[in-house]
DRENPA-3360 file (N, C-alpha, C; in nm, 2 decimals, always signed):
BEGIN
1 = MIYHVKEQ = +10.75/+3.45/+5.70/+10.61/+3.47/+5.65/+10.55/+3.57/+5.74 ~ +10.47/+3.67/+5.69/+10.41/+3.78/+5.76/+10.33/+3.73/+5.87 ~ +10.36/+3.78/+6.00/+10.29/+3.75/+6.12/+10.28/+3.59/+6.14 ~ +10.37/+3.51/+6.08/+10.37/+3.37/+6.10/+10.23/+3.31/+6.06 ~ +10.16/+3.37/+5.95/+10.03/+3.33/+5.91/+10.03/+3.19/+5.86 ~ +9.93/+3.11/+5.89/+9.92/+2.97/+5.84/+9.76/+2.96/+5.80 ~ +9.74/+2.88/+5.69/+9.61/+2.84/+5.65/+9.62/+2.69/+5.65 ~ +9.54/+2.63/+5.73/+9.53/+2.50/+5.73/+9.39/+2.44/+5.75;
9 = QISLHGML = +9.37/+2.30/+5.77/+9.25/+2.24/+5.80/+9.26/+2.15/+5.92 ~ +9.15/+2.14/+6.00/+9.13/+2.05/+6.11/+9.02/+1.97/+6.08 ~ +9.01/+1.83/+6.14/+8.90/+1.76/+6.14/+8.80/+1.78/+6.24 ~ +8.69/+1.84/+6.20/+8.58/+1.88/+6.29/+8.46/+1.79/+6.27 ~ +8.42/+1.70/+6.35/+8.32/+1.61/+6.34/+8.33/+1.54/+6.21 ~ +8.46/+1.50/+6.17/+8.47/+1.41/+6.06/+8.47/+1.50/+5.93 ~ +8.48/+1.62/+5.95/+8.49/+1.71/+5.82/+8.60/+1.81/+5.83 ~ +8.68/+1.82/+5.72/+8.80/+1.91/+5.72/+8.75/+2.05/+5.71;
17 = TDTITFGK = +8.79/+2.12/+5.80/+8.73/+2.26/+5.83/+8.85/+2.35/+5.82 ~ +8.84/+2.46/+5.74/+8.95/+2.56/+5.72/+8.97/+2.64/+5.85 ~ +9.09/+2.66/+5.88/+9.14/+2.75/+5.99/+9.25/+2.84/+5.95 ~ +9.26/+2.96/+6.02/+9.37/+3.05/+6.01/+9.44/+3.08/+6.13 ~ +9.57/+3.07/+6.13/+9.64/+3.12/+6.26/+9.74/+3.22/+6.21 ~ +9.77/+3.32/+6.31/+9.88/+3.42/+6.29/+9.91/+3.48/+6.42 ~ +10.02/+3.55/+6.42/+10.06/+3.61/+6.54/+10.18/+3.57/+6.61 ~ +10.25/+3.65/+6.68/+10.39/+3.61/+6.74/+10.37/+3.58/+6.90;
25 = GTKPLVMI = +10.26/+3.62/+6.95/+10.23/+3.61/+7.10/+10.21/+3.47/+7.13 ~ +10.18/+3.45/+7.27/+10.14/+3.32/+7.33/+10.00/+3.32/+7.38 ~ +9.94/+3.43/+7.40/+9.80/+3.43/+7.46/+9.71/+3.41/+7.33 ~ +9.62/+3.32/+7.36/+9.52/+3.29/+7.25/+9.41/+3.39/+7.23 ~ +9.39/+3.43/+7.11/+9.28/+3.52/+7.07/+9.19/+3.45/+6.97 ~ +9.07/+3.42/+7.00/+8.98/+3.35/+6.88/+8.88/+3.47/+6.84 ~ +8.89/+3.48/+6.70/+8.81/+3.56/+6.63/+8.71/+3.50/+6.55 ~ +8.57/+3.52/+6.58/+8.47/+3.45/+6.52/+8.39/+3.55/+6.42;
33 = QGLNTRGI = +8.41/+3.52/+6.29/+8.35/+3.62/+6.20/+8.21/+3.60/+6.18 ~ +8.14/+3.70/+6.12/+8.00/+3.69/+6.09/+7.97/+3.60/+5.96 ~ +7.83/+3.60/+5.94/+7.78/+3.53/+5.82/+7.85/+3.59/+5.70 ~ +7.91/+3.50/+5.61/+7.96/+3.55/+5.48/+7.93/+3.45/+5.37 ~ +7.96/+3.48/+5.25/+7.92/+3.41/+5.15/+8.03/+3.31/+5.09 ~ +8.15/+3.32/+5.13/+8.26/+3.26/+5.07/+8.34/+3.18/+5.18 ~ +8.33/+3.21/+5.30/+8.42/+3.13/+5.40/+8.57/+3.21/+5.40 ~ +8.65/+3.14/+5.48/+8.79/+3.21/+5.50/+8.90/+3.15/+5.42;
41 = RGTAVPLA = +8.87/+3.06/+5.33/+8.97/+3.00/+5.26/+9.04/+3.10/+5.16 ~ +9.17/+3.12/+5.17/+9.24/+3.21/+5.06/+9.25/+3.34/+5.12 ~ +9.21/+3.37/+5.25/+9.20/+3.51/+5.30/+9.30/+3.53/+5.42 ~ +9.39/+3.43/+5.45/+9.48/+3.43/+5.56/+9.56/+3.55/+5.57 ~ +9.63/+3.60/+5.45/+9.72/+3.71/+5.45/+9.64/+3.85/+5.48 ~ +9.52/+3.86/+5.39/+9.45/+3.99/+5.42/+9.39/+4.01/+5.56 ~ +9.36/+3.88/+5.62/+9.30/+3.89/+5.75/+9.41/+3.93/+5.86 ~ +9.53/+3.86/+5.83/+9.64/+3.89/+5.92/+9.69/+4.05/+5.91;
49 = WAYRLFAE = +9.68/+4.09/+5.79/+9.69/+4.23/+5.78/+9.60/+4.32/+5.84 ~ +9.47/+4.29/+5.83/+9.36/+4.36/+5.88/+9.37/+4.37/+6.04 ~ +9.41/+4.26/+6.10/+9.42/+4.25/+6.24/+9.56/+4.24/+6.30 ~ +9.65/+4.31/+6.23/+9.79/+4.31/+6.26/+9.81/+4.36/+6.40 ~ +9.73/+4.45/+6.45/+9.75/+4.51/+6.58/+9.75/+4.40/+6.69 ~ +9.69/+4.29/+6.67/+9.69/+4.19/+6.76/+9.80/+4.09/+6.76 ~ +9.87/+4.10/+6.65/+9.97/+3.99/+6.60/+10.09/+3.99/+6.70 ~ +10.12/+4.10/+6.76/+10.24/+4.10/+6.85/+10.22/+4.03/+6.97;
57 = DYQVYLFD = +10.11/+4.06/+7.03/+10.07/+4.00/+7.17/+10.00/+3.86/+7.16 ~ +9.94/+3.83/+7.06/+9.84/+3.71/+7.05/+9.89/+3.61/+6.95 ~ +9.85/+3.48/+6.98/+9.83/+3.39/+6.87/+9.69/+3.38/+6.83 ~ +9.66/+3.43/+6.72/+9.52/+3.46/+6.67/+9.47/+3.34/+6.59 ~ +9.34/+3.28/+6.62/+9.28/+3.17/+6.56/+9.15/+3.22/+6.51 ~ +9.12/+3.17/+6.38/+8.99/+3.19/+6.31/+8.95/+3.05/+6.26 ~ +8.83/+3.01/+6.28/+8.78/+2.89/+6.24/+8.66/+2.92/+6.14 ~ +8.65/+2.86/+6.03/+8.54/+2.86/+5.94/+8.43/+2.78/+5.99;
65 = RKPEVFDG = +8.31/+2.81/+5.93/+8.20/+2.71/+5.96/+8.23/+2.57/+5.89 ~ +8.18/+2.47/+5.93/+8.20/+2.34/+5.86/+8.15/+2.35/+5.73 ~ +8.22/+2.27/+5.63/+8.18/+2.27/+5.49/+8.04/+2.22/+5.46 ~ +7.98/+2.14/+5.55/+7.85/+2.08/+5.53/+7.78/+2.11/+5.67 ~ +7.67/+2.18/+5.66/+7.58/+2.21/+5.77/+7.44/+2.16/+5.74 ~ +7.38/+2.12/+5.84/+7.25/+2.06/+5.82/+7.14/+2.16/+5.83 ~ +7.03/+2.14/+5.76/+6.91/+2.23/+5.77/+6.87/+2.24/+5.90 ~ +6.86/+2.36/+5.96/+6.80/+2.37/+6.10/+6.91/+2.39/+6.21;
73 = ITVRDLAD = +7.03/+2.40/+6.16/+7.15/+2.43/+6.25/+7.13/+2.57/+6.31 ~ +7.18/+2.57/+6.43/+7.15/+2.70/+6.52/+7.29/+2.76/+6.55 ~ +7.28/+2.88/+6.60/+7.41/+2.94/+6.63/+7.46/+2.88/+6.76 ~ +7.39/+2.83/+6.84/+7.44/+2.75/+6.95/+7.52/+2.62/+6.91 ~ +7.46/+2.55/+6.80/+7.54/+2.45/+6.73/+7.67/+2.50/+6.68 ~ +7.67/+2.60/+6.62/+7.79/+2.67/+6.56/+7.90/+2.71/+6.66 ~ +7.84/+2.74/+6.78/+7.93/+2.78/+6.90/+7.99/+2.65/+6.95 ~ +7.92/+2.53/+6.95/+7.97/+2.40/+6.99/+8.08/+2.36/+6.90;
81 = DIAAAMDQ = +8.06/+2.39/+6.78/+8.18/+2.37/+6.68/+8.31/+2.45/+6.71 ~ +8.30/+2.57/+6.75/+8.41/+2.64/+6.79/+8.47/+2.58/+6.91 ~ +8.39/+2.55/+7.01/+8.44/+2.48/+7.13/+8.51/+2.35/+7.10 ~ +8.46/+2.27/+7.01/+8.53/+2.14/+6.97/+8.66/+2.18/+6.90 ~ +8.67/+2.28/+6.82/+8.79/+2.31/+6.76/+8.89/+2.36/+6.86 ~ +8.84/+2.45/+6.96/+8.94/+2.49/+7.06/+8.98/+2.37/+7.15 ~ +8.91/+2.28/+7.18/+8.94/+2.16/+7.25/+9.04/+2.08/+7.18 ~ +9.02/+2.06/+7.05/+9.12/+1.98/+6.97/+9.26/+2.05/+6.97;
89 = LGIQHADV = +9.26/+2.18/+6.96/+9.39/+2.25/+6.96/+9.44/+2.28/+7.09 ~ +9.38/+2.24/+7.21/+9.42/+2.27/+7.34/+9.41/+2.42/+7.38 ~ +9.32/+2.50/+7.33/+9.30/+2.63/+7.36/+9.20/+2.66/+7.48 ~ +9.26/+2.72/+7.58/+9.17/+2.75/+7.69/+9.20/+2.90/+7.73 ~ +9.10/+2.95/+7.81/+9.11/+3.09/+7.86/+9.16/+3.19/+7.76 ~ +9.08/+3.19/+7.64/+9.12/+3.27/+7.52/+9.04/+3.40/+7.53 ~ +9.10/+3.51/+7.49/+9.02/+3.62/+7.46/+8.94/+3.61/+7.34 ~ +8.81/+3.63/+7.33/+8.73/+3.59/+7.21/+8.66/+3.72/+7.17;
97 = IGVSQGGM = +8.66/+3.74/+7.03/+8.59/+3.86/+6.96/+8.49/+3.79/+6.86 ~ +8.37/+3.83/+6.88/+8.27/+3.77/+6.79/+8.20/+3.89/+6.71 ~ +8.19/+3.88/+6.60/+8.13/+3.99/+6.51/+8.01/+3.94/+6.45 ~ +7.89/+4.02/+6.46/+7.77/+3.98/+6.40/+7.73/+3.83/+6.43 ~ +7.70/+3.75/+6.34/+7.67/+3.61/+6.37/+7.78/+3.55/+6.47 ~ +7.90/+3.59/+6.44/+8.01/+3.54/+6.53/+7.99/+3.59/+6.67 ~ +7.93/+3.70/+6.69/+7.89/+3.74/+6.82/+7.79/+3.67/+6.90 ~ +7.69/+3.63/+6.81/+7.58/+3.54/+6.87/+7.66/+3.41/+6.90;
105 = MAQYLAID = +7.74/+3.35/+6.83/+7.81/+3.23/+6.87/+7.90/+3.25/+6.99 ~ +7.97/+3.36/+7.00/+8.04/+3.39/+7.11/+7.98/+3.40/+7.24 ~ +7.86/+3.45/+7.24/+7.78/+3.45/+7.37/+7.75/+3.31/+7.41 ~ +7.70/+3.22/+7.32/+7.68/+3.09/+7.37/+7.81/+3.01/+7.40 ~ +7.92/+3.05/+7.35/+8.06/+2.98/+7.38/+8.08/+3.04/+7.53 ~ +8.06/+3.14/+7.57/+8.09/+3.20/+7.70/+7.99/+3.15/+7.80 ~ +7.87/+3.12/+7.76/+7.75/+3.07/+7.85/+7.79/+2.92/+7.87 ~ +7.82/+2.86/+7.77/+7.83/+2.70/+7.77/+7.96/+2.64/+7.82;
113 = RPDLVSKL = +8.06/+2.72/+7.78/+8.21/+2.68/+7.82/+8.28/+2.80/+7.86 ~ +8.25/+2.84/+7.99/+8.33/+2.96/+8.05/+8.47/+2.93/+8.06 ~ +8.52/+2.80/+8.06/+8.66/+2.77/+8.08/+8.74/+2.81/+7.95 ~ +8.67/+2.83/+7.85/+8.73/+2.87/+7.72/+8.75/+3.02/+7.69 ~ +8.68/+3.10/+7.77/+8.67/+3.24/+7.74/+8.72/+3.33/+7.86 ~ +8.82/+3.40/+7.83/+8.88/+3.50/+7.94/+8.82/+3.64/+7.94 ~ +8.81/+3.70/+7.82/+8.75/+3.81/+7.80/+8.67/+3.82/+7.66 ~ +8.55/+3.88/+7.66/+8.46/+3.87/+7.55/+8.44/+4.00/+7.48;
121 = VLAVTLSR = +8.44/+4.01/+7.35/+8.40/+4.13/+7.28/+8.29/+4.10/+7.19 ~ +8.18/+4.17/+7.20/+8.05/+4.14/+7.12/+8.03/+4.26/+7.02 ~ +8.07/+4.24/+6.89/+8.06/+4.35/+6.80/+7.94/+4.33/+6.71 ~ +7.86/+4.45/+6.68/+7.76/+4.46/+6.59/+7.68/+4.34/+6.59 ~ +7.62/+4.29/+6.71/+7.55/+4.16/+6.72/+7.43/+4.18/+6.80 ~ +7.36/+4.08/+6.83/+7.24/+4.06/+6.91/+7.23/+3.94/+7.00 ~ +7.13/+3.96/+7.10/+7.13/+3.84/+7.19/+6.99/+3.77/+7.17 ~ +6.91/+3.82/+7.10/+6.77/+3.77/+7.06/+6.73/+3.84/+6.93;
129 = SNDTVTSV = +6.65/+3.77/+6.85/+6.60/+3.81/+6.72/+6.51/+3.94/+6.74 ~ +6.51/+4.01/+6.63/+6.42/+4.13/+6.63/+6.37/+4.15/+6.49 ~ +6.27/+4.24/+6.47/+6.21/+4.26/+6.33/+6.31/+4.30/+6.23 ~ +6.41/+4.37/+6.27/+6.51/+4.42/+6.18/+6.60/+4.30/+6.12 ~ +6.65/+4.22/+6.20/+6.73/+4.12/+6.15/+6.65/+4.01/+6.08 ~ +6.52/+3.99/+6.13/+6.44/+3.89/+6.06/+6.40/+3.94/+5.92 ~ +6.37/+4.06/+5.90/+6.34/+4.10/+5.77/+6.46/+4.09/+5.68 ~ +6.57/+4.13/+5.73/+6.70/+4.14/+5.65/+6.74/+3.99/+5.60;
137 = IEHWIALT = +6.74/+3.91/+5.70/+6.78/+3.77/+5.67/+6.69/+3.69/+5.58 ~ +6.56/+3.71/+5.60/+6.46/+3.64/+5.51/+6.47/+3.70/+5.37 ~ +6.50/+3.83/+5.35/+6.52/+3.87/+5.22/+6.64/+3.82/+5.15 ~ +6.75/+3.81/+5.22/+6.88/+3.75/+5.18/+6.86/+3.60/+5.14 ~ +6.78/+3.52/+5.22/+6.74/+3.39/+5.18/+6.66/+3.39/+5.06 ~ +6.56/+3.47/+5.05/+6.48/+3.47/+4.92/+6.55/+3.50/+4.80 ~ +6.65/+3.60/+4.82/+6.73/+3.64/+4.69/+6.82/+3.51/+4.65 ~ +6.88/+3.44/+4.76/+6.96/+3.33/+4.72/+6.89/+3.22/+4.66;
145 = QQGAMKQL = +6.76/+3.19/+4.71/+6.67/+3.09/+4.66/+6.64/+3.12/+4.50 ~ +6.62/+3.25/+4.47/+6.58/+3.29/+4.33/+6.71/+3.29/+4.24 ~ +6.83/+3.26/+4.31/+6.95/+3.27/+4.22/+6.99/+3.41/+4.18 ~ +6.94/+3.51/+4.26/+6.96/+3.66/+4.23/+7.08/+3.70/+4.30 ~ +7.20/+3.65/+4.27/+7.33/+3.67/+4.34/+7.38/+3.81/+4.34 ~ +7.36/+3.89/+4.23/+7.40/+4.03/+4.21/+7.31/+4.11/+4.30 ~ +7.19/+4.09/+4.31/+7.10/+4.16/+4.39/+7.14/+4.12/+4.55 ~ +7.16/+4.00/+4.57/+7.21/+3.96/+4.71/+7.33/+4.04/+4.76;
153 = ITDMAEKM = +7.43/+4.03/+4.67/+7.56/+4.11/+4.73/+7.54/+4.25/+4.74 ~ +7.46/+4.31/+4.64/+7.43/+4.45/+4.64/+7.35/+4.49/+4.77 ~ +7.26/+4.41/+4.81/+7.17/+4.44/+4.93/+7.26/+4.42/+5.06 ~ +7.34/+4.32/+5.05/+7.42/+4.30/+5.17/+7.51/+4.42/+5.19 ~ +7.57/+4.48/+5.08/+7.66/+4.58/+5.09/+7.59/+4.71/+5.14 ~ +7.46/+4.75/+5.08/+7.39/+4.85/+5.11/+7.33/+4.84/+5.26 ~ +7.31/+4.73/+5.31/+7.26/+4.72/+5.45/+7.38/+4.73/+5.55 ~ +7.50/+4.70/+5.50/+7.61/+4.70/+5.60/+7.69/+4.83/+5.60;
161 = YSDAYLKR = +7.71/+4.89/+5.48/+7.81/+5.00/+5.49/+7.73/+5.13/+5.48 ~ +7.81/+5.23/+5.51/+7.76/+5.37/+5.52/+7.74/+5.41/+5.36 ~ +7.67/+5.53/+5.34/+7.65/+5.58/+5.21/+7.78/+5.63/+5.16 ~ +7.86/+5.70/+5.25/+8.00/+5.74/+5.20/+8.09/+5.63/+5.15 ~ +8.09/+5.52/+5.22/+8.17/+5.41/+5.19/+8.13/+5.35/+5.05 ~ +8.00/+5.33/+5.03/+7.94/+5.28/+4.91/+7.97/+5.36/+4.80 ~ +7.97/+5.50/+4.81/+8.00/+5.59/+4.70/+8.15/+5.58/+4.66 ~ +8.22/+5.57/+4.76/+8.38/+5.56/+4.74/+8.40/+5.44/+4.67;
169 = YKPLMPLL = +8.34/+5.32/+4.70/+8.38/+5.19/+4.62/+8.28/+5.14/+4.53 ~ +8.19/+5.24/+4.48/+8.09/+5.19/+4.39/+8.16/+5.14/+4.26 ~ +8.27/+5.20/+4.21/+8.33/+5.13/+4.09/+8.37/+4.99/+4.10 ~ +8.38/+4.94/+4.23/+8.43/+4.80/+4.25/+8.32/+4.71/+4.27 ~ +8.19/+4.76/+4.27/+8.08/+4.67/+4.30/+8.06/+4.56/+4.20 ~ +8.09/+4.57/+4.07/+8.08/+4.45/+3.99/+8.18/+4.35/+4.02 ~ +8.30/+4.39/+4.06/+8.40/+4.28/+4.10/+8.37/+4.22/+4.24 ~ +8.31/+4.30/+4.33/+8.26/+4.24/+4.45/+8.16/+4.14/+4.43;
177 = TALQKPRD = +8.07/+4.17/+4.34/+7.95/+4.08/+4.31/+8.00/+3.94/+4.27 ~ +8.10/+3.96/+4.17/+8.16/+3.82/+4.11/+8.24/+3.76/+4.23 ~ +8.32/+3.82/+4.31/+8.41/+3.75/+4.40/+8.32/+3.70/+4.53 ~ +8.21/+3.76/+4.56/+8.13/+3.72/+4.68/+8.01/+3.63/+4.65 ~ +7.99/+3.59/+4.53/+7.88/+3.50/+4.50/+7.90/+3.37/+4.58 ~ +7.81/+3.33/+4.65/+7.82/+3.22/+4.75/+7.87/+3.09/+4.68 ~ +7.97/+3.03/+4.75/+8.03/+2.90/+4.68/+7.92/+2.79/+4.68 ~ +7.83/+2.79/+4.79/+7.73/+2.68/+4.81/+7.60/+2.75/+4.86;
185 = AQRFIALA = +7.51/+2.77/+4.77/+7.39/+2.84/+4.81/+7.31/+2.78/+4.92 ~ +7.29/+2.64/+4.93/+7.22/+2.59/+5.03/+7.29/+2.60/+5.16 ~ +7.42/+2.60/+5.17/+7.50/+2.62/+5.28/+7.48/+2.76/+5.34 ~ +7.49/+2.86/+5.25/+7.46/+2.99/+5.30/+7.33/+3.01/+5.35 ~ +7.22/+2.95/+5.29/+7.08/+2.97/+5.34/+7.07/+2.91/+5.48 ~ +7.13/+2.78/+5.50/+7.13/+2.73/+5.63/+7.19/+2.82/+5.73 ~ +7.31/+2.87/+5.69/+7.38/+2.96/+5.79/+7.30/+3.08/+5.83 ~ +7.25/+3.15/+5.71/+7.17/+3.26/+5.73/+7.05/+3.24/+5.83;
193 = RACLTCNA = +6.98/+3.12/+5.80/+6.87/+3.10/+5.89/+6.92/+3.08/+6.04 ~ +7.03/+3.03/+6.06/+7.09/+3.02/+6.19/+7.08/+3.15/+6.26 ~ +7.11/+3.26/+6.19/+7.11/+3.39/+6.26/+6.98/+3.41/+6.33 ~ +6.87/+3.36/+6.29/+6.74/+3.38/+6.35/+6.71/+3.29/+6.47 ~ +6.81/+3.20/+6.51/+6.79/+3.11/+6.62/+6.85/+3.17/+6.76 ~ +6.92/+3.29/+6.74/+6.98/+3.33/+6.87/+6.88/+3.37/+6.97 ~ +6.89/+3.31/+7.09/+6.80/+3.34/+7.19/+6.87/+3.34/+7.33 ~ +7.00/+3.41/+7.32/+7.08/+3.40/+7.44/+7.03/+3.51/+7.55;
201 = YDELQKIH = +6.96/+3.59/+7.53/+6.92/+3.72/+7.62/+6.89/+3.66/+7.76 ~ +6.81/+3.55/+7.77/+6.77/+3.52/+7.92/+6.88/+3.44/+7.98 ~ +6.99/+3.41/+7.91/+7.10/+3.33/+7.98/+7.22/+3.42/+7.99 ~ +7.22/+3.55/+7.96/+7.34/+3.63/+7.96/+7.40/+3.64/+8.10 ~ +7.32/+3.63/+8.20/+7.37/+3.64/+8.33/+7.47/+3.52/+8.37 ~ +7.48/+3.43/+8.28/+7.57/+3.32/+8.29/+7.72/+3.35/+8.25 ~ +7.72/+3.47/+8.19/+7.85/+3.52/+8.14/+7.92/+3.60/+8.26 ~ +8.03/+3.55/+8.31/+8.09/+3.61/+8.42/+8.23/+3.68/+8.37;
209 = CPVFVIGG = +8.27/+3.65/+8.26/+8.40/+3.73/+8.22/+8.38/+3.87/+8.19 ~ +8.49/+3.95/+8.18/+8.47/+4.09/+8.13/+8.42/+4.09/+7.99 ~ +8.32/+4.19/+7.96/+8.26/+4.19/+7.83/+8.26/+4.34/+7.78 ~ +8.30/+4.36/+7.65/+8.30/+4.49/+7.58/+8.20/+4.47/+7.46 ~ +8.09/+4.56/+7.45/+8.00/+4.56/+7.33/+8.03/+4.68/+7.26 ~ +8.04/+4.66/+7.13/+8.07/+4.77/+7.03/+7.97/+4.76/+6.90 ~ +7.92/+4.86/+6.89/+7.81/+4.87/+6.78/+7.81/+4.99/+6.69 ~ +7.71/+4.99/+6.60/+7.69/+5.11/+6.51/+7.56/+5.16/+6.52;
217 = RQDQVVGS = +7.54/+5.29/+6.55/+7.41/+5.36/+6.56/+7.33/+5.34/+6.44 ~ +7.39/+5.32/+6.32/+7.32/+5.32/+6.18/+7.30/+5.18/+6.13 ~ +7.32/+5.08/+6.22/+7.31/+4.93/+6.19/+7.18/+4.90/+6.13 ~ +7.17/+4.86/+6.01/+7.04/+4.81/+5.94/+7.04/+4.66/+5.93 ~ +7.12/+4.58/+5.99/+7.11/+4.44/+5.99/+7.07/+4.38/+6.12 ~ +7.12/+4.43/+6.23/+7.06/+4.37/+6.37/+6.99/+4.49/+6.44 ~ +7.02/+4.62/+6.40/+6.96/+4.74/+6.47/+7.05/+4.78/+6.58 ~ +7.05/+4.89/+6.60/+7.16/+4.96/+6.71/+7.10/+4.93/+6.84;
225 = EASEEIAR = +6.97/+4.91/+6.86/+6.93/+4.88/+7.00/+6.97/+4.74/+7.04 ~ +7.01/+4.65/+6.95/+7.05/+4.51/+6.99/+7.18/+4.52/+7.08 ~ +7.28/+4.60/+7.04/+7.40/+4.61/+7.12/+7.37/+4.68/+7.25 ~ +7.28/+4.79/+7.25/+7.25/+4.85/+7.38/+7.18/+4.75/+7.48 ~ +7.10/+4.66/+7.42/+7.01/+4.57/+7.50/+7.11/+4.47/+7.58 ~ +7.22/+4.42/+7.50/+7.31/+4.33/+7.56/+7.39/+4.40/+7.68 ~ +7.44/+4.53/+7.66/+7.51/+4.59/+7.75/+7.42/+4.62/+7.88 ~ +7.31/+4.67/+7.86/+7.21/+4.69/+7.98/+7.20/+4.55/+8.05;
233 = KLGCRIYM = +7.18/+4.45/+7.99/+7.16/+4.32/+8.07/+7.29/+4.28/+8.14 ~ +7.40/+4.30/+8.07/+7.53/+4.26/+8.14/+7.59/+4.37/+8.24 ~ +7.55/+4.49/+8.22/+7.59/+4.60/+8.29/+7.75/+4.62/+8.26 ~ +7.77/+4.60/+8.13/+7.91/+4.61/+8.08/+7.94/+4.73/+8.00 ~ +8.07/+4.75/+7.96/+8.11/+4.87/+7.89/+8.05/+4.86/+7.74 ~ +8.02/+4.97/+7.69/+7.96/+4.97/+7.55/+8.01/+5.10/+7.48 ~ +8.05/+5.09/+7.35/+8.08/+5.19/+7.26/+8.00/+5.18/+7.13 ~ +7.93/+5.29/+7.10/+7.85/+5.31/+6.98/+7.90/+5.40/+6.89;
241 = YEQFGHAA = +7.94/+5.36/+6.76/+7.97/+5.46/+6.65/+7.84/+5.53/+6.61 ~ +7.84/+5.66/+6.60/+7.72/+5.73/+6.57/+7.70/+5.73/+6.42 ~ +7.82/+5.73/+6.34/+7.81/+5.74/+6.20/+7.82/+5.62/+6.12 ~ +7.85/+5.51/+6.18/+7.86/+5.38/+6.11/+7.75/+5.28/+6.14 ~ +7.74/+5.17/+6.07/+7.64/+5.08/+6.07/+7.70/+4.94/+6.11 ~ +7.65/+4.83/+6.04/+7.69/+4.70/+6.06/+7.84/+4.67/+6.03 ~ +7.89/+4.75/+5.94/+8.03/+4.73/+5.90/+8.12/+4.82/+5.97 ~ +8.10/+4.86/+6.09/+8.18/+4.95/+6.15/+8.31/+4.88/+6.17;
249 = YEEAGDFN = +8.32/+4.76/+6.18/+8.45/+4.68/+6.20/+8.54/+4.71/+6.09 ~ +8.49/+4.74/+5.97/+8.56/+4.79/+5.86/+8.59/+4.93/+5.83 ~ +8.50/+5.01/+5.87/+8.49/+5.15/+5.84/+8.56/+5.22/+5.95 ~ +8.54/+5.19/+6.07/+8.59/+5.27/+6.19/+8.75/+5.25/+6.19 ~ +8.82/+5.36/+6.18/+8.97/+5.34/+6.19/+9.02/+5.30/+6.32 ~ +8.94/+5.33/+6.42/+8.99/+5.29/+6.57/+8.92/+5.17/+6.61 ~ +8.85/+5.09/+6.55/+8.77/+4.99/+6.59/+8.86/+4.88/+6.66 ~ +8.97/+4.83/+6.59/+9.05/+4.73/+6.65/+9.13/+4.79/+6.77;
257 = QRIYDFLR = +9.16/+4.92/+6.77/+9.23/+4.98/+6.88/+9.14/+4.98/+7.01 ~ +9.02/+5.01/+6.99/+8.92/+5.02/+7.10/+8.92/+4.87/+7.17 ~ +8.92/+4.78/+7.08/+8.91/+4.63/+7.13/+9.04/+4.60/+7.20 ~ +9.14/+4.63/+7.14/+9.29/+4.61/+7.19/+9.30/+4.66/+7.32 ~ +9.26/+4.79/+7.34/+9.27/+4.85/+7.47/+9.19/+4.78/+7.58 ~ +9.08/+4.73/+7.55/+9.00/+4.66/+7.64/+9.06/+4.53/+7.68 ~ +9.10/+4.46/+7.57/+9.17/+4.32/+7.60/+9.28/+4.33/+7.69 ~ +9.37/+4.43/+7.66/+9.50/+4.44/+7.73/+9.50/+4.52/+7.86;
265 = E = +9.40/+4.58/+7.90/+9.39/+4.66/+8.02/+9.41/+4.58/+8.14;
% end
């Protein structure tokens, strides 16, 4: 099987939660994805292919959010779930990559459980809410509450991707809209609201592992200044893509390579 990819479930706080593993290496790499409408079920092979650069050296782990989340859940709560999953599988001293909401969770993971994090990558994320992310998330929640799923997926794409990318894949938008409709609207709303609870900025000094921040100058979801703010506070390395926004992790051809170079140096 390609990259030894496995899709399975673990029991997390009494709930079966989807997980994906792949890779031939022994060092653990935990990848925490951002807010999405569908979860990771059924995506093991495409994700293993997208992140194949890491498969030779690492055993890669991805954990979905729990199938049922309570109203008022925070990104710190979600980070606790990642820690519980790592504890259950005996994962320690992992390299951790957090993207968007996953980056918010990754900060709290490194703050609260430094024994679990060896190196940390924070991609297109923030350490505290700002006007940009508040406006975007509240709009996505309103569209979901109205049942306006086509408008939700369209707005998410327009906020995340560059104009050139959208133009190239415009013919696929109807298919994307159908495939990305939230499986559970209330769960998506609760997870979206969690994005607005991130307030790790004043605790960033508790992170002592090496950190690499990577962002997009055109980011319309969290704002480009959010990445720079984290890097200034931590005094860590940062790379900003001038031409890309929130989806730099998909659009930038060297995105994974930059992260790999940092993790392996």
